[in-house]
C-alpha positions in Angstrom: 26.5 -7.7 -41.2 23.2 -8.6 -39.6 25.0 -9.3 -36.3 26.5 -5.8 -36.3 23.1 -4.3 -37.0 21.6 -6.2 -34.1 24.4 -5.1 -31.8 23.9 -1.5 -32.9 20.2 -1.9 -32.2 20.9 -3.1 -28.6 23.6 -0.5 -28.1 21.2 2.3 -29.2 18.6 1.0 -26.9 21.1 1.0 -24.0 22.0 4.6 -24.9 18.4 5.6 -24.9 17.8 4.0 -21.5 20.9 5.6 -20.1 19.7 9.0 -21.4 16.3 8.5 -19.8 18.0 7.5 -16.5 20.4 10.4 -16.5 17.7 12.9 -17.4 15.3 11.7 -14.7 18.0 11.5 -12.0 19.3 15.0 -12.7 15.7 16.4 -12.6 15.2 14.6 -9.3 18.4 16.3 -8.0 17.2 19.7 -9.1 13.7 19.5 -7.7 13.5 16.3 -5.7 13.5 17.7 -2.2 10.7 20.2 -3.1 8.7 17.5 -4.8 9.0 15.2 -1.9 7.6 18.0 0.3 4.8 18.6 -2.3 4.1 14.8 -2.4 3.7 14.7 1.4 1.7 17.9 1.7 -0.6 18.2 -1.3 -2.6 15.0 -0.9 -5.5 16.2 1.2 -8.0 14.4 -1.0 -8.0 12.0 -4.0 -8.1 14.8 -6.6 -5.3 16.9 -5.2 -3.4 13.6 -4.8 -3.9 12.8 -8.5 -2.8 16.3 -9.5 0.3 16.0 -7.3 1.2 12.6 -8.8 0.8 14.0 -12.3 2.9 17.1 -11.5 5.7 15.3 -9.8 6.0 12.6 -12.5 5.9 15.2 -15.3 8.7 17.1 -13.5 11.0 14.1 -12.9 10.1 12.3 -16.1 9.7 8.9 -14.3 6.6 7.3 -13.1 8.8 4.6 -11.5 10.5 7.3 -9.4 7.2 8.8 -8.3 5.7 5.4 -7.5 8.8 4.2 -5.6 8.7 7.5 -3.7 5.0 7.0 -2.9 5.6 3.5 -1.7 8.4 4.6 0.5 6.2 7.4 2.0 3.5 4.8 2.7 6.0 2.5 4.3 7.1 5.4 6.5 3.5 6.2 7.4 3.7 9.7 5.7 0.9 8.9 3.3 -2.2 6.8 3.7 -3.2 4.1 1.3 -6.0 6.2 -0.2 -3.6 9.1 -0.8 -1.0 6.8 -2.4 -3.6 5.4 -4.8 -4.6 8.8 -6.0 -0.9 9.9 -6.4 -0.2 6.8 -8.4 -3.2 7.5 -10.7 -1.8 11.0 -11.3 1.6 9.4 -12.0 0.0 7.4 -14.8 -0.9 10.7 -16.5 2.4 12.4 -15.9 4.4 9.6 -17.4 2.7 10.1 -20.8 4.9 13.2 -21.3 7.8 10.9 -22.1 6.1 9.4 -25.1 5.4 12.9 -26.5 9.1 13.9 -26.0 10.2 10.8 -27.9 7.7 11.5 -30.7 9.6 14.7 -31.4 12.5 12.6 -32.6 10.3 11.3 -35.4 9.1 14.8 -36.6 12.3 16.8 -36.3 15.9 16.3 -37.1 16.5 16.6 -33.4 19.7 14.5 -33.6 21.5 17.5 -35.1 21.0 19.4 -31.8 22.6 16.5 -29.8 26.2 17.7 -30.3 25.7 21.3 -29.2 23.8 19.9 -26.2 26.8 17.7 -25.3 29.2 20.6 -25.7 27.1 22.9 -23.5 26.5 20.1 -21.0 30.2 19.5 -20.5 30.8 23.2 -19.9 28.1 23.2 -17.2 29.5 20.1 -15.6 33.0 21.7 -15.3 31.4 24.9 -13.8 30.4 22.7 -10.8 27.7 25.1 -9.6 25.6 24.0 -12.6 26.7 20.4 -12.7 23.2 19.1 -12.4 22.1 21.2 -15.3 24.9 19.7 -17.4 23.9 16.2 -16.4 20.4 17.0 -17.5 21.6 18.1 -20.9 23.7 15.0 -21.3 20.7 12.9 -20.4 18.5 14.6 -23.0 21.3 14.4 -25.6 21.9 10.7 -24.9 18.1 10.1 -25.1 17.8 11.6 -28.6 21.1 10.2 -29.8 19.9 6.8 -28.8 16.5 7.3 -30.5 18.2 8.5 -33.7 20.6 5.5 -33.7 17.7 3.2 -32.9 15.8 4.5 -36.0 18.9 4.0 -38.2 19.4 0.5 -36.8 15.8 -0.5 -37.5 16.0 1.1 -41.0 19.2 -1.0 -41.7 17.5 -4.1 -40.3 14.5 -3.8 -42.5 16.3 -2.7 -45.7 17.4 -6.1 -46.9 16.1 -9.7 -46.9 16.1 -9.7 -43.1 13.6 -6.9 -43.1 11.4 -8.7 -45.6 11.4 -11.8 -43.4 10.5 -9.7 -40.3 7.7 -8.0 -42.2 6.4 -11.4 -43.4 6.5 -12.8 -39.9 4.7 -9.9 -38.3 2.1 -9.8 -41.2 1.1 -13.3 -40.2 -0.1 -11.8 -36.9 -1.9 -8.9 -38.5 -5.4 -10.3 -38.3 -7.4 -8.1 -35.9 -8.5 -11.0 -33.7 -8.7 -11.1 -30.0 -6.1 -13.9 -29.8 -3.4 -12.0 -31.8 -4.2 -8.8 -29.8 -3.8 -10.6 -26.5 -0.5 -12.1 -27.9 1.0 -8.6 -28.5 -0.4 -7.4 -25.1 1.5 -10.3 -23.5 4.6 -9.5 -25.5 4.6 -5.9 -24.4 4.1 -6.9 -20.8 6.9 -9.4 -20.8 9.4 -7.1 -22.7 8.7 -4.3 -20.2 9.2 -6.8 -17.3 12.5 -7.9 -18.7 13.9 -4.4 -19.6 12.3 -2.7 -16.6 11.7 0.4 -18.7 8.4 1.2 -20.3 10.0 4.2 -22.0 12.5 1.9 -23.8 9.8 -0.4 -25.0 7.8 2.6 -26.1 10.7 3.8 -28.1 11.1 0.4 -29.8 7.4 0.3 -30.5 7.4 3.8 -32.1 10.5 3.0 -34.1 9.1 -0.3 -35.5 5.8 1.3 -36.3 7.4 4.4 -37.9 9.5 2.0 -40.1 6.4 0.2 -41.2 7.6 -3.1 -39.8 5.0 -3.2 -37.1 1.3 -2.4 -37.8 -0.2 0.4 -35.7 -2.8 -2.0 -34.2 0.0 -4.2 -33.0 1.9 -1.2 -31.6 -1.2 -0.1 -29.7 -1.4 -3.6 -28.0 2.3 -3.4 -27.1 1.6 0.0 -25.5 -1.2 -1.5 -23.3 1.2 -4.3 -22.4 3.8 -1.8 -21.4 1.4 -0.2 -19.0 1.0 -3.5 -17.1 4.7 -4.5 -17.3 5.9 -1.2 -15.8 4.1 -1.9 -12.5 6.4 -4.7 -11.6 9.2 -2.3 -10.4 7.2 -0.9 -7.5 6.0 -4.4 -6.6 9.6 -5.6 -6.4 10.5 -2.6 -4.3 7.6 -3.3 -1.9 8.4 -6.9 -1.3 10.2 -6.2 1.9 8.2 -3.2 2.9 5.2 -3.1 5.3 1.7 -4.2 4.4 0.4 -0.7 3.4 3.4 -0.3 1.0 2.7 -3.7 -0.6 -0.9 -2.7 -1.0 0.1 0.6 -2.7 2.3 -1.3 -5.1 -0.5 -3.8 -5.8 -3.0 -1.0 -6.3 -0.5 0.4 -8.9 -0.7 -2.8 -10.9 -4.5 -3.3 -10.3 -5.3 0.2 -11.7 -3.4 -0.5 -14.9 -4.8 -4.1 -15.3 -8.4 -2.8 -14.8 -7.7 -0.1 -17.4 -6.3 -2.5 -19.9 -9.4 -4.8 -19.5 -12.0 -2.1 -20.2 -10.0 -0.5 -23.0 -9.5 -3.9 -24.6 -13.2 -4.5 -24.6 -13.8 -1.1 -26.2 -10.6 -1.1 -28.3 -12.1 -0.4 -31.8 -14.1 2.7 -30.8 -11.4 3.9 -28.4 -8.6 3.6 -31.0 -10.8 5.2 -33.7 -11.5 8.2 -31.5 -7.7 8.6 -30.9 -6.9 8.4 -34.6 -9.6 10.9 -35.4 -8.2 13.2 -32.7 -4.7 13.1 -34.2 -5.9 13.1 -37.8 -4.3 9.8 -38.6 -4.9 8.3 -42.1 -4.8 4.5 -42.0 -4.4 4.5 -45.8 -1.2 6.6 -45.7 1.7 4.7 -47.4 4.8 4.0 -45.4 6.8 5.8 -48.0 5.1 9.1 -47.1 7.6 11.4 -45.3 4.8 12.2 -42.7 4.3 8.6 -41.9 6.9 8.2 -39.1 5.6 11.3 -37.3 1.9 10.3 -37.7 2.4 6.8 -36.3 4.5 8.1 -33.3 1.8 10.7 -32.6 -0.9 8.1 -32.6 1.0 5.9 -30.1 1.7 8.9 -27.9 -1.9 10.1 -28.1 -3.2 6.5 -27.4 -0.9 6.2 -24.4 -2.1 9.6 -23.0 -5.8 8.9 -23.8 -5.6 5.5 -22.1 -4.0 6.8 -18.9 -6.1 9.9 -18.7 -9.4 8.1 -19.3 -8.5 5.3 -16.9 -7.6 7.8 -14.2 -10.7 9.9 -14.6 -12.8 6.7 -14.5 -11.2 5.0 -11.5 -10.6 8.1 -9.4 -14.2 7.8 -8.3 -13.6 4.3 -7.0 -10.5 4.9 -4.9 -12.2 3.7 -1.6 -13.3 0.5 -3.4 -9.8 -0.1 -4.8 -8.4 0.4 -1.3 -10.8 -2.3 0.1 -9.9 -4.7 -2.8 -6.2 -4.4 -2.2 -6.6 -4.7 1.5 -8.6 -7.9 1.0 -5.9 -9.4 -1.3 -2.8 -8.2 0.6 -3.2 -9.2 4.3 -0.8 -8.3 7.0 1.3 -11.0 8.7 0.8 -11.7 12.4 3.9 -9.7 13.3 2.6 -6.7 11.2 -0.8 -7.0 12.8 0.7 -6.8 16.3 2.9 -3.8 15.2 -0.3 -2.1 13.9 -2.0 -2.8 17.2 0.8 -0.9 19.0 -0.1 2.3 17.1 -2.9 4.7 17.5 -5.6 4.4 14.8 -7.7 7.5 15.1 -5.3 9.9 16.8 -2.7 10.6 14.1 -1.4 14.1 15.1 -2.2 17.0 17.2 -5.7 18.3 18.2 -8.4 18.5 15.6 -10.2 21.7 14.7 -12.5 21.5 17.7 -12.3 19.9 21.1 -15.5 18.0 20.4 -13.9 16.3 17.3 -10.8 15.6 19.3 -12.9 13.9 22.0 -14.7 11.9 19.3 -11.3 10.7 17.9 -10.2 9.8 21.5 -13.4 7.8 22.1 -12.8 5.8 18.9 -9.3 5.2 20.0 -10.5 3.9 23.3 -13.0 1.6 21.5 -10.0 0.2 19.5 -8.1 -0.2 22.7 -10.9 -2.3 24.1 -10.9 -4.6 21.0 -7.1 -5.1 21.4 -7.6 -6.2 25.0 -10.3 -8.6 23.9 -7.8 -10.0 21.3 -5.2 -10.3 24.1 -7.6 -12.3 26.3 -8.3 -14.5 23.3 -4.6 -15.4 23.1 -4.6 -16.2 26.8 -7.4 -18.7 26.3 -5.3 -20.7 23.8 -2.3 -21.1 26.2 -4.0 -24.0 28.1 -3.7 -26.3 25.1 -0.2 -25.3 24.0 3.2 -26.7 24.8 6.9 -26.1 24.0 7.5 -23.8 21.0 3.9 -23.1 20.3 3.4 -21.9 23.9 6.6 -19.8 23.9 5.4 -18.1 20.7 2.0 -17.2 22.1 3.4 -16.2 25.5 5.8 -13.8 23.6 2.7 -12.3 21.9 1.0 -11.8 25.3 4.2 -10.0 26.5 4.0 -7.7 23.4 0.3 -7.0 24.0 1.0 -6.1 27.7 3.6 -3.5 26.4 1.1 -2.3 23.8 -1.6 -1.7 26.5 0.9 0.4 28.5 1.9 2.4 25.5 -1.8 3.0 24.4 -2.7 4.2 27.9 0.1 6.7 27.9 -0.4 8.0 24.3 -4.2 8.5 24.8 -3.6 10.1 28.2 -1.1 12.5 26.6 -3.6 13.4 23.9 -6.4 14.0 26.4 -4.1 16.2 28.4 -3.5 18.3 25.3 -7.2 18.5 24.6 -7.9 19.5 28.3 -5.8 22.7 27.8 -8.3 24.1 25.3 -11.4 26.0 26.5 -14.0 23.2 27.3 -17.5 23.0 28.5 -18.2 21.3 31.8 -19.6 18.4 29.9 -16.4 18.0 27.8 -14.3 18.1 31.0 -16.4 15.4 32.5 -15.9 13.3 29.3 -12.1 13.6 29.6 -12.2 12.5 33.2 -14.3 9.5 32.1 -11.9 8.7 29.3 -8.9 8.8 31.6 -10.6 6.4 33.9 -11.5 4.1 31.0 -8.0 3.8 29.6 -6.6 3.2 33.1 -9.0 0.3 33.6 -8.3 -1.0 30.1 -4.6 -1.1 30.9 -5.5 -3.1 34.0 -7.3 -5.6 31.8 -4.0 -6.1 29.9 -2.2 -6.6 33.3 -4.7 -9.3 34.3 -4.3 -11.1 31.0 -0.5 -11.0 31.4 -0.9 -12.4 35.0 -3.0 -15.3 33.7 -0.3 -16.0 31.1 2.5 -15.9 33.7 0.6 -18.3 35.9 0.2 -20.8 33.1 3.9 -20.3 32.2 4.8 -21.0 35.8 2.8 -24.2 35.6 4.7 -25.3 32.5 8.1 -24.4 33.9 7.4 -26.4 37.1 6.3 -29.3 34.9 2.9 -29.4 36.6 -0.4 -30.3 34.8 -4.0 -29.1 35.2 -6.5 -31.9 35.3 -9.2 -32.2 32.7 -12.0 -31.0 35.1 -9.8 -28.0 36.0 -9.4 -27.1 32.3 -13.1 -27.4 31.7 -13.9 -25.1 34.6 -11.3 -22.6 33.5 -12.8 -22.6 29.9 -16.2 -22.0 31.4 -14.9 -19.1 33.3 -13.2 -17.8 30.2 -16.5 -18.0 28.4 -18.1 -15.7 31.0 -15.2 -13.2 30.8 -15.6 -13.3 27.0 -19.2 -12.4 27.3 -18.4 -9.5 29.6 -15.7 -8.2 27.2 -18.1 -8.4 24.4 -20.6 -6.3 26.3 -17.9 -3.8 27.2 -16.8 -3.4 23.6 -20.3 -3.0 22.4 -20.7 -0.1 24.7 -17.3 1.5 23.8 -18.2 1.3 20.1 -21.8 2.4 20.4 -24.1 4.8 22.1 -24.6 4.8 25.9 -28.4 5.3 25.6 -28.7 2.0 23.7 -26.8 -0.1 26.2 -28.3 -2.3 28.9 -25.9 -2.2 31.8 -27.9 -4.8 33.8 -26.7 -7.5 31.4 -23.1 -6.7 32.3 -24.0 -6.7 36.0 -25.6 -10.1 35.6 -22.5 -11.5 33.9 -20.2 -10.0 36.6 -22.3 -11.6 39.4 -22.1 -15.0 37.5 -18.3 -14.6 37.5 -18.2 -13.9 41.2 -20.5 -16.7 42.1 -18.6 -19.2 39.9 -15.3 -18.1 41.5 -16.7 -18.7 44.9 -18.0 -22.1 43.8 -14.7 -23.1 42.3 -12.8 -21.9 45.4 -14.8 -24.3 47.6 -14.4 -27.1 45.0 -10.7 -26.6 44.9 -10.3 -27.2 48.6 -12.3 -30.4 48.4 -10.3 -31.6 45.4 -6.9 -31.0 47.1 -8.2 -32.8 50.2 -9.3 -35.7 48.0 -5.8 -35.8 46.3 -7.2 -35.0 42.9 -4.1 -32.8 42.4 -1.4 -31.3 44.6 -1.5 -28.0 46.5 0.8 -26.2 44.0 -1.4 -27.0 41.1 -4.5 -26.0 43.1 -2.8 -22.6 43.9 -2.0 -21.9 40.2 -5.5 -23.0 39.2 -7.1 -20.6 41.6 -4.7 -17.8 40.6 -6.1 -18.1 37.0 -9.7 -18.2 38.3 -9.1 -15.2 40.7 -7.5 -13.2 37.9 -10.6 -13.9 35.7 -12.8 -12.6 38.5 -10.6 -9.5 38.8 -11.0 -9.1 35.0 -14.8 -9.1 35.5 -14.5 -6.4 38.1 -12.2 -4.3 35.9 -14.6 -4.6 32.9 -17.4 -3.4 35.0 -15.3 -0.4 36.0 -14.7 0.4 32.3 -18.5 0.2 31.7 -19.3 2.4 34.6 -16.8 5.0 33.5 -18.2 5.0 30.0 -21.8 5.3 31.4 -20.7 8.1 33.7 -21.3 6.2 36.9 -19.1 6.1 40.0 
């Protein structure tokens, strides 16, 4: 007999989960397209993002659906990480509606209305035009039928000796100690991870508490555990997504974990406040007809109070949460290079004023300069690499060369759009300066690629640079590095604070060192230190470095407004 009761218990749980799934899916079909538009459009700041997440989740009755939608939007670049975090916070509030819906099943004989709902639902389904509405009614009916059956199953389970054994077992954990509380927190987390439905575990918790099998304090800890366990779905979904999507999923989990931590530390006053709000009497006997409704209302209210309080507290720390998840979830090398290929500060059309547009363009040029410095840094490593390691870094250089071409064209296109607006003579001059800067920055990418090709030619020809040659090239690289550092300092800062004479000095040092090495190269070839082919490739690298120095000066002069 007990086996049949347990099977009925699991069957009712499956029916409840199916009802939740059907209801949520039908709601998404009815309003999904509009909600996706709302989700993408109504997230101008953290507060509108929170309200959007709350509205969307309440409408589709699934925080998982909202979170997965948000993660996919982040993956597609339609939402920023900050926007996604605020939407997820709102989803945490919106999902609490589900618990209130389920609590109705403990206060009303709502199962009596299940059969008319099935009948009306099948009529709507056969009408085809209203099929989605019929699916929704079926989902609601299955939800409450599952909940009613679950209540009966638990009542049957606890009626006999088995119930007494269950009560005795759970009573042994009734002491309000931190250890037992953490145990039920862990149980709630694990069960939700396994079932992948916080609503299902909430229904079980409500049913057990309403039957008097589970103490309300234990039920509250299960609710907190459910809030952690439910975050795993979005993290699974984001495993193969880009870095920003993984960060959004991790933020989802971090927000709930942080909330559980502070609520756990303030559990007694927090729980007492919720009980006072609902009017719950802890001394009420389980035999009282109002007991099931009261306990379910306490759990629903606690769930809502937790998520609302946590959201209102953490909404002020969205930038800090973003920094935290960015520090924890770092992009792979391939993802970093993919991000390098995209514009950072120019994300759409012109901004409100040409001046703001030019500021965004200047920031983009500064980011362009840093990418070229990174590209040169890869070039420097090629001298010490062989075989697969060399091929890998050489491929990266090729990618960066394509990136530099793309950035030049994208920024130029943007500046061309800005130039069509009414501009002051000063702004027109800025645009000419910027166009010159991006052209020269792209030339830096070409020079870096030429250095890489020369080193690749040396490896393909099975030639070798001597140690003195390597040391001299590294010394030249150090000078170019210093020049690039000066250039990026200027691109990222104010012209008035920049000492251009330092850049001229480095450029003269590069020129003089190139001349010195050219003379030394002829002597070394004459003295048979290395062959002519090696000497030619060696001087190609040195000459390209000298050309780099000239190009860097051109960027600096363009930024300073000099010819």
